[in-house]
Kinemage of the C-alpha trace (Angstrom):
@kinemage 1
@onewidth
@group {chain A} dominant
@subgroup {mainchain}
@vectorlist {calphas} color= white
{ca met a 1} P -18.120 -7.825 7.101
{ca thr a 2} L -17.145 -10.590 9.551
{ca pro a 3} L -13.822 -10.235 11.452
{ca ile a 4} L -12.365 -13.185 9.369
{ca trp a 5} L -13.126 -11.235 6.106
{ca arg a 6} L -11.853 -7.962 7.593
{ca gln a 7} L -8.501 -9.686 8.342
{ca ile a 8} L -8.369 -11.226 4.869
{ca tyr a 9} L -8.961 -7.741 3.281
{ca glu a 10} L -6.467 -6.063 5.413
{ca pro a 11} L -3.603 -4.525 3.227
{ca val a 12} L -0.643 -6.783 3.216
{ca gly a 13} L 1.972 -3.927 3.710
{ca lys a 14} L 4.930 -5.674 2.468
{ca phe a 15} L 4.627 -4.689 -1.213
{ca lys a 16} L 4.150 -0.877 -0.970
{ca glu a 17} L 7.741 -0.067 -2.171
{ca val a 18} L 7.767 -2.462 -5.072
{ca met a 19} L 4.286 -1.351 -6.173
{ca glu a 20} L 5.503 2.212 -6.530
{ca ser a 21} L 6.992 1.127 -9.850
{ca thr a 22} L 3.255 0.860 -11.278
{ca ile a 23} L 2.528 4.559 -11.054
{ca glu a 24} L 5.903 5.790 -12.474
{ca lys a 25} L 5.676 8.133 -15.423
{ca ile a 26} L 5.099 6.601 -18.954
{ca thr a 27} L 8.088 6.784 -21.326
{ca met a 28} L 8.190 6.844 -24.889
{ca ala a 29} L 10.087 3.519 -24.835
{ca glu a 30} L 7.451 1.871 -22.854
{ca trp a 31} L 4.720 3.269 -25.348
{ca asn a 32} L 6.739 1.916 -28.467
{ca asn a 33} L 7.392 -1.446 -26.932
{ca thr a 34} L 3.845 -1.829 -25.908
{ca val a 35} L 2.332 -1.059 -29.267
{ca lys a 36} L 4.517 -3.725 -30.656
{ca glu a 37} L 2.856 -6.346 -28.288
{ca leu a 38} L -0.697 -5.369 -29.575
{ca asn a 39} L -2.834 -7.362 -31.965
{ca lys a 40} L -2.821 -5.374 -35.135
{ca glu a 41} L -6.125 -7.066 -36.309
{ca ser a 42} L -8.116 -5.750 -33.191
{ca ala a 43} L -11.144 -3.719 -34.109
{ca ala a 44} L -11.406 -0.131 -33.400
{ca gly a 45} L -13.824 1.372 -30.981
{ca leu a 46} L -16.305 4.437 -31.739
{ca ser a 47} L -13.458 6.558 -32.782
{ca gly a 48} L -12.449 4.291 -35.788
{ca ile a 49} L -8.731 4.566 -34.865
{ca asn a 50} L -7.146 1.122 -34.582
{ca tyr a 51} L -3.752 -0.130 -33.888
{ca arg a 52} L -2.538 0.091 -37.593
{ca ile a 53} L -3.326 3.935 -37.581
{ca ile a 54} L -1.518 4.194 -33.994
{ca leu a 55} L 1.462 2.549 -35.415
{ca gln a 56} L 1.650 5.370 -37.979
{ca leu a 57} L 1.405 8.336 -35.647
{ca ser a 58} L 4.309 10.812 -35.744
{ca glu a 59} L 6.774 11.140 -32.747
{ca glu a 60} L 5.115 14.456 -31.977
{ca leu a 61} L 1.679 12.810 -31.539
{ca ile a 62} L 3.041 9.827 -29.588
{ca leu a 63} L 4.784 12.427 -27.120
{ca phe a 64} L 1.424 14.107 -26.755
{ca met a 65} L -0.568 10.824 -26.066
{ca val a 66} L 2.200 9.779 -23.556
{ca lys a 67} L 1.741 13.284 -21.741
{ca phe a 68} L -1.880 12.826 -21.905
{ca gly a 69} L -1.673 9.352 -20.285
{ca asn a 70} L 0.495 10.525 -17.495
{ca leu a 71} L -1.987 13.303 -16.822
{ca thr a 72} L -4.888 10.940 -16.443
{ca leu a 73} L -2.846 8.804 -14.084
{ca gln a 74} L -1.766 11.909 -11.946
{ca thr a 75} L -5.335 13.417 -11.763
{ca gly a 76} L -7.424 10.341 -11.753
{ca leu a 77} L -9.551 11.718 -14.572
{ca val a 78} L -10.578 9.356 -17.414
{ca pro a 79} L -11.871 10.772 -20.786
{ca met a 80} L -15.271 9.846 -21.676
{ca ala a 81} L -14.138 8.374 -24.798
{ca trp a 82} L -12.231 5.767 -22.859
{ca lys a 83} L -15.482 4.770 -20.777
{ca thr a 84} L -17.712 4.388 -23.971
{ca ser a 85} L -17.850 1.070 -25.804
{ca val a 86} L -19.883 -0.835 -28.266
{ca ile a 87} L -21.140 -4.267 -27.467
{ca leu a 88} L -20.983 -6.537 -30.304
{ca pro a 89} L -23.008 -9.887 -29.681
{ca ile a 90} L -21.114 -12.598 -31.487
{ca pro a 91} L -23.277 -15.746 -32.132
{ca lys a 92} L -22.169 -19.072 -30.385
{ca pro a 93} L -21.365 -21.619 -32.912
{ca ile a 94} L -23.970 -23.999 -31.810
{ca asn a 95} L -27.597 -23.580 -30.866
{ca phe a 96} L -27.713 -19.850 -31.768
{ca glu a 97} L -31.290 -19.807 -33.181
{ca tyr a 98} L -31.409 -16.025 -33.168
{ca asn a 99} L -31.571 -16.224 -29.185
{ca ile a 100} L -29.711 -13.166 -27.734
{ca leu a 101} L -28.823 -15.338 -24.735
{ca asn a 102} L -26.926 -17.481 -26.973
{ca thr a 103} L -24.322 -14.821 -27.897
{ca arg a 104} L -21.066 -13.967 -26.431
{ca pro a 105} L -20.806 -10.238 -26.081
{ca ile a 106} L -17.580 -8.403 -26.881
{ca ala a 107} L -16.976 -4.990 -25.975
{ca leu a 108} L -15.235 -2.683 -28.697
{ca leu a 109} L -13.104 -0.304 -26.748
{ca asp a 110} L -11.112 2.647 -27.754
{ca cys a 111} L -7.485 1.595 -28.916
{ca phe a 112} L -5.802 4.471 -27.254
{ca arg a 113} L -7.268 3.327 -24.014
{ca lys a 114} L -6.474 -0.238 -24.501
{ca thr a 115} L -2.759 0.841 -25.231
{ca phe a 116} L -2.608 2.539 -21.821
{ca thr a 117} L -4.429 -0.263 -19.906
{ca lys a 118} L -1.840 -2.698 -21.642
{ca met a 119} L 0.926 -0.778 -20.160
{ca ile a 120} L -0.604 -0.985 -16.633
{ca thr a 121} L -1.198 -4.621 -17.075
{ca asn a 122} L 2.410 -5.245 -17.953
{ca arg a 123} L 3.514 -3.196 -14.956
{ca leu a 124} L 1.266 -5.046 -12.582
{ca asn a 125} L 2.061 -8.456 -14.062
{ca ser a 126} L 5.780 -7.774 -13.481
{ca val a 127} L 5.275 -7.004 -9.793
{ca leu a 128} L 2.723 -9.721 -9.103
{ca lys a 129} L 4.905 -12.459 -10.743
{ca gln a 130} L 8.160 -11.416 -9.482
{ca cys a 131} L 6.994 -11.102 -5.830
{ca asn a 132} L 4.526 -13.897 -5.873
{ca val a 133} L 1.757 -11.616 -4.450
{ca leu a 134} L -1.429 -13.508 -5.394
{ca gln a 135} L -1.438 -16.666 -3.069
{ca gly a 136} L -4.721 -18.026 -4.024
{ca tyr a 137} L -4.485 -21.081 -6.353
{ca asn a 138} L -5.574 -19.618 -9.834
{ca cys a 139} L -4.035 -20.127 -13.175
{ca cys a 140} L -5.121 -17.145 -15.251
{ca gly a 141} L -4.051 -13.437 -15.918
{ca leu a 142} L -0.197 -13.782 -15.400
{ca pro a 143} L 2.506 -14.752 -17.874
{ca gly a 144} L 3.844 -18.101 -17.765
{ca glu a 145} L 0.714 -19.586 -16.275
{ca cys a 146} L -1.839 -21.910 -18.000
{ca thr a 147} L -5.497 -22.912 -17.279
{ca ser a 148} L -4.660 -26.412 -18.215
{ca glu a 149} L -2.856 -26.934 -14.790
{ca pro a 150} L -5.828 -27.359 -12.817
{ca ile a 151} L -7.289 -29.861 -15.198
{ca his a 152} L -3.923 -31.948 -14.854
{ca leu a 153} L -4.168 -31.543 -11.024
{ca val a 154} L -7.915 -32.825 -10.892
{ca asn a 155} L -7.000 -35.642 -13.151
{ca asn a 156} L -4.266 -36.778 -10.952
{ca phe a 157} L -6.695 -36.504 -7.761
{ca ile a 158} L -9.159 -38.786 -9.836
{ca glu a 159} L -6.530 -41.367 -10.726
{ca asp a 160} L -5.196 -41.289 -7.043
{ca ala a 161} L -8.557 -41.855 -5.518
{ca arg a 162} L -9.480 -44.656 -7.985
{ca glu a 163} L -6.206 -46.338 -7.325
{ca asn a 164} L -6.398 -46.108 -3.414
{ca ser a 165} L -10.167 -46.531 -3.069
{ca lys a 166} L -10.384 -42.924 -1.496
{ca lys a 167} L -13.380 -40.738 -1.426
{ca leu a 168} L -13.196 -37.679 -3.609
{ca trp a 169} L -15.764 -34.954 -4.169
{ca val a 170} L -15.416 -32.505 -7.119
{ca leu a 171} L -17.342 -29.407 -7.608
{ca thr a 172} L -17.311 -27.524 -10.829
{ca gln a 173} L -19.085 -24.199 -11.615
{ca asp a 174} L -19.662 -22.509 -14.970
{ca met a 175} L -19.283 -18.858 -14.219
{ca lys a 176} L -21.635 -17.084 -16.824
{ca lys a 177} L -20.921 -13.533 -17.385
{ca ala a 178} L -17.736 -13.870 -15.295
{ca phe a 179} L -16.498 -10.058 -15.875
{ca asp a 180} L -19.871 -8.822 -15.087
{ca ser a 181} L -19.815 -10.423 -11.689
{ca val a 182} L -16.848 -8.337 -10.592
{ca gly a 183} L -18.360 -5.764 -8.152
{ca leu a 184} L -16.187 -2.543 -8.280
{ca glu a 185} L -16.270 -1.865 -4.427
{ca val a 186} L -15.178 -5.372 -3.663
{ca leu a 187} L -12.395 -5.029 -6.303
{ca lys a 188} L -11.205 -1.769 -4.873
{ca arg a 189} L -10.564 -3.620 -1.455
{ca ala a 190} L -8.979 -6.515 -3.288
{ca met a 191} L -6.422 -4.166 -5.075
{ca leu a 192} L -5.667 -2.159 -1.821
{ca arg a 193} L -5.280 -5.495 -0.028
{ca ile a 194} L -2.043 -6.243 -2.177
{ca asp a 195} L -0.781 -2.562 -1.962
{ca ile a 196} L -1.656 -1.372 -5.403
{ca pro a 197} L -1.180 2.513 -4.900
{ca ala a 198} L -4.421 4.197 -3.960
{ca ser a 199} L -4.139 6.579 -7.110
{ca leu a 200} L -3.937 3.697 -9.452
{ca val a 201} L -6.690 1.967 -7.789
{ca glu a 202} L -8.963 4.852 -8.107
{ca trp a 203} L -7.963 5.359 -11.676
{ca ile a 204} L -8.998 1.763 -12.493
{ca ile a 205} L -12.290 2.132 -10.599
{ca val a 206} L -13.131 5.389 -12.453
{ca leu a 207} L -12.212 3.790 -15.685
{ca phe a 208} L -15.037 0.919 -15.233
{ca lys a 209} L -17.548 2.915 -13.222
{ca his a 210} L -20.544 4.409 -15.019
{ca arg a 211} L -19.309 3.191 -18.479
{ca his a 212} L -21.431 4.290 -21.347
{ca leu a 213} L -22.516 1.265 -23.548
{ca lys a 214} L -24.131 0.936 -26.882
{ca val a 215} L -25.177 -2.439 -28.586
{ca ala a 216} L -24.544 -3.082 -32.347
{ca thr a 217} L -27.626 -4.476 -33.957
{ca ala a 218} L -28.516 -5.037 -37.597
{ca tyr a 219} L -30.239 -1.628 -37.726
{ca gly a 220} L -27.474 0.393 -36.245
{ca leu a 221} L -26.386 1.366 -32.600
{ca ser a 222} L -28.830 1.098 -29.877
{ca asp a 223} L -29.425 3.872 -27.527
{ca gly a 224} L -26.912 4.228 -24.843
{ca phe a 225} L -27.073 2.839 -21.252
{ca thr a 226} L -24.890 2.978 -18.224
{ca gly a 227} L -22.810 0.101 -16.685
{ca asn a 228} L -22.365 0.662 -13.123
{ca asp a 229} L -20.641 -2.454 -12.270
{ca gly a 230} L -18.555 -5.135 -13.759
{ca ile a 231} L -15.402 -4.841 -16.014
{ca asp a 232} L -14.965 -4.851 -19.938
{ca gln a 233} L -14.303 -8.117 -21.730
{ca gly a 234} L -11.863 -7.007 -24.353
{ca asp a 235} L -9.517 -5.000 -22.188
{ca ala a 236} L -6.132 -6.746 -21.447
{ca leu a 237} L -6.514 -5.527 -17.800
{ca ser a 238} L -9.770 -7.379 -17.148
{ca pro a 239} L -8.465 -10.939 -16.676
{ca leu a 240} L -5.756 -9.815 -14.264
{ca leu a 241} L -8.484 -7.800 -12.289
{ca trp a 242} L -10.649 -10.894 -12.297
{ca arg a 243} L -7.725 -12.773 -10.705
{ca ile a 244} L -7.198 -10.022 -8.055
{ca phe a 245} L -10.910 -10.019 -7.421
{ca tyr a 246} L -11.205 -13.710 -6.425
{ca asp a 247} L -7.720 -14.026 -4.620
{ca pro a 248} L -9.141 -13.271 -1.202
{ca leu a 249} L -11.845 -15.847 -1.550
{ca leu a 250} L -9.164 -18.472 -2.685
{ca ile a 251} L -6.933 -17.757 0.268
{ca arg a 252} L -10.026 -18.191 2.697
{ca ile a 253} L -10.568 -21.470 1.100
{ca gln a 254} L -7.056 -22.544 1.745
{ca gln a 255} L -7.221 -21.567 5.311
{ca ile a 256} L -10.092 -23.931 5.972
{ca lys a 257} L -8.705 -27.097 7.561
{ca asp a 258} L -9.749 -30.563 6.073
{ca ser a 259} L -11.145 -28.976 3.119
{ca gly a 260} L -8.885 -30.393 0.540
{ca tyr a 261} L -7.770 -33.727 -0.736
{ca glu a 262} L -4.398 -35.351 0.331
{ca met a 263} L -2.329 -37.159 -1.920
{ca lys a 264} L 0.940 -39.073 -1.224
{ca val a 265} L 3.696 -38.772 -3.863
{ca thr a 266} L 6.872 -41.045 -3.779
{ca trp a 267} L 10.002 -39.306 -5.308
{ca leu a 268} L 12.529 -41.881 -6.696
{ca asn a 269} L 15.936 -40.062 -5.990
{ca asp a 270} L 17.378 -43.313 -7.244
{ca ile a 271} L 15.285 -45.888 -8.744
{ca asn a 272} L 17.626 -48.825 -7.755
{ca asp a 273} L 17.915 -47.599 -3.986
{ca pro a 274} L 14.471 -47.513 -1.951
{ca ile a 275} L 16.569 -45.924 0.966
{ca thr a 276} L 16.776 -42.657 -1.077
{ca trp a 277} L 13.112 -42.584 -1.897
{ca thr a 278} L 11.384 -39.526 -0.398
{ca gln a 279} L 7.530 -39.393 0.216
{ca tyr a 280} L 5.661 -36.195 0.081
{ca arg a 281} L 2.145 -35.366 1.230
{ca leu a 282} L 0.252 -33.030 -1.237
C-alpha cells in the first residue's frame, strides 16, 4: 500500500466515543421496535421461520433471543445458521432465454440473523448520519439520501456545459455483482478507519467470511459451497457496508486537484437588486 493510501486508511480517531453506542447491549425495546420495521412479506431462510412467526414469539423467547444476540456480539462468535443461505436466481424481465447469467441472485437469509443485522444497521446509520462520518460523495445506504441526486447533478453539469460551451467528460460504470466485489480485508480497514469498534468490525467480518451457500434449482437445492469474499445481497447491512467500503476511494478522488467540473451559480437574494446577488463556484 502506497503512503497516500496508508494515510487515507488511517483511523480518523475523532468518532471513537460516539461509535461506542453501536456495541451497547441490545434491549427488548430495541428488538420490538426493529421487528416493526421489517418487511413481513420477506421470505424465510433454511429454517423456515419468517417475520410473521417472529412477531408471534412469546416474551420469554424474545428475551432468550436478545440474550443470545448480545452473547454473539460479546464473543464474536456467529452461529453457522446465520452464515448459511440459499441463493435464488431471479430471471431478469427481458432476455432471460434460460441463461443463468441473465438472472439476479438473491440470498434467502435466516430471519433471526436479519433482525440483528437490522439493529446494527440502525445504530450505525444513526451515528454516520448525525456525525457526517462518510465524506465521499455517495448517495446510498443512509436515511434521507436518494440515488437520484447524482443524476440531477450530472444533468445540471450537462446543461451548464452546453449553455457555456465548456468541455465536459462523463464516465459511467455499471458495477456488476457489486456486493461480490467487496473484499473483506479491505472492508475491515474501511470500517476501522471510521472508528467502528474493533469487536463489531470482527463480528461483521466473521458473519460474511466462509459463508455456506446453496443454490435453489428446479430439482432442489444444489450441493453447498463456500463464499470466502463479498457480502450478501438481501441483508439490510450490506448497502451500508458497500458505502463504507468505497468511501476511501471517493475521498481520494476528491483530493485530486483539477479532477472535477467547475460551475458558477448566481443566487438572487433580491431579484430586483443585482447588488445583492451572490455568485458561488461549485
